N, C-alpha and C positions, 0 to 999 in steps of 0.2 A: 496565397492560400495556406492555411494552417495545417500542420501535420497532426495526426491523431496520437502519435507517440514519438518519443525521442529519448536518448540516454546520454549521460555524460560519463566518460571515463575520467574520474576526478584527478587521477595521478597524484593523489595525496601520498605523502610518505607512508610506508607500510606501518611505521610505529603509530601514526595517527589513527589509521583504520584499526590497528590492534588495540588502541586505547578505547575506541568505540566498543569493540567486542568485549573487552574486559569490563567496561562499565555495564554493558547489557547482561553479561554473565551473572551479575549480582541479582538479576531478576528471575533467574531460572528456577529457583526454589518455589516460585509462585506460578509456574506454568500450569495451564488448564487445557482441557480439550478444546480445539478450535471449534467455533460455533458458526452457524449460518442463519440467515434471515432473522427472525425474531428470537434470537438467542436460544437456539436448540442445537443439539448434537445430531448430525445426520451423516453417517459414514458413507452413504451412497454419493454424497457430494464433497465431503471434506474429512480428512483425517490428518491432524497434526497437533502441535502444542503451541499455545500463545500466551502472552501476558501483555498487559497495557503499561505504557511508560508515559508519564506526564510530560506535557509540552514545555514545562519549566526546565527539563533536562537540557544540558548544553548541546546534546546531539540534535535535538529538534531545531535549534538555531542553524546548525550546519545544513540540515536538510532543507529548511525553508529558504535558504539562499538560492539553492538550485531550482526550487519551485518558482520563486519570484522571477528568476532569470528566464526560465522556460515560459512563464506566463507573459512576461514583457515581450519576449521575442517571438512567441508562437501563439499561445491560446488567447491572450488578451481578455480574460474573464474578470469579472468583478469578484474578488475573493476576499475572505475575512480571516482565515486561519485554519488550523487543524480541527477537524470534527471533534467536538467534546474536549478539545485541548489534550488529545491523546494520540500516541503512536502505538503500533502493535509490533512487538518483537515475536517472530515466528520461528519455529524449529520443525523441520521435516526429517524424521528418521527413516530407516529402511522400510519400504512398503507404504510410506505416507504420501499424501497428494492433496490437491485442491482442484476439483473438476471445473469445467467451463462455467464462468459466472461473469456478471458485471457488478461494479461497485455502486452504480446509480442508474436510475431510469426515471422516466417522467412521473412514475407513481411512487418514487422513493424520495422522502424528504426528511429533514432534520429540523425539528421545531423545539422551542424552549420547554414544553411540557408534553404530557401524553395526550392532551386534548388539542389535536391539530386544528380543528375548525375554529375553536375559540381563540387559539393563539393567532391564527391568520387574521381574524377579524380585529383582535385587540392590538396586535403588534404590527400588522400590515407587512409581515415578513415571513417568508418560508425559505429555509436554507436547504440546499441540496449539495451533495458531493459533486465537485466539478473536476478536480485534478487528483489523480492517484499517483502514489510514489512508492517505489521499492528500492531499497539499497541492498546490494549483494554483500553479505558478510562472510560467506565461505568462499574459499578459493576452489577452482575447478578440480584440484587434486584431492579435495576433502570429501567428495561425493560423486556418484555416477547417477545418471538419470536426473530427475528433479528439474528439468528445463522449464524456464519461465517462458511461456508461449502466449502471443497476442494475436488476435484476429481483427483486421480492420473491417470497416463497412463494406469494402470491396472484396471481402473474403481472402485478402492477402494474409498469409501467415508469417509471423516473425518470431524468431527465438532471440531473446535478449542476451547480451553478452554475460558470461559467467564470471568474468574477472572480479575479484574481490574489490569492493569500493566503488563499483559502478552504480550510478544513480539512474534509475529508469523512471521516466515521468510520462504519464499518458492520460488521455481523457477518461474520466471515470465510467463513461458509457461503453467503453471498449471491452469486448469479450476477451477473457484471459484465463489462464490456468497454470498450475504447477504440476507437471507430470510426475508420476510415481518415482520416488527415489529408489534406486536399485541397491545402493550400498552407501555407507557413510552417513553424513548428516549435513543438510542444507539449512543455513540460518539466514534470515533476512529481517529487515526492518521495513514496515509499511506504514503509510499514513494517507489520509484523505483530507483534501482541502475543500472547504465549503464556502458558499456564498449565496446571495439571493437568486432565486429562480429567474431565468430569462435575461440575466445581465452578464 
């Protein structure tokens, strides 16, 4: 039986994780308000800063290794790669959060253009988010609060480890949130892996 979530304590040398952080810091001057749904700002649901990072970045290859490992050993989904070939670098300062949400549902799909019906007929494919990933980039000493919490279908609640470099991988339909940061700054890298529906 597959688990809905798992995580890897990568045990990478700290200088490797620090290199990831240094690489991503170069994107911080392009931070925008975190958005929800159809690209709108809604502070009742989310308040943080984000920027997208292309999947051609070496960090994406590192992340995808753990996703394929988790998929082979646990999920066994038909997957094709990161949604829109992008990862999202996120920052949560004091008082920032992301309330309960899911990354995918049966009504949530990713298709080649805005005309979903036409694409489904013409291409015979509809892509959905299947596996979500978060990499902890801040150490527990750098912030308080900001816990990454997940809720299974059985209403079991889990708090993911805060250790810097931990890779958290979970089914995209799983409810999750980032609790309000009390002090400091929590940084993470997130990504969504897509594939055809029902496979």
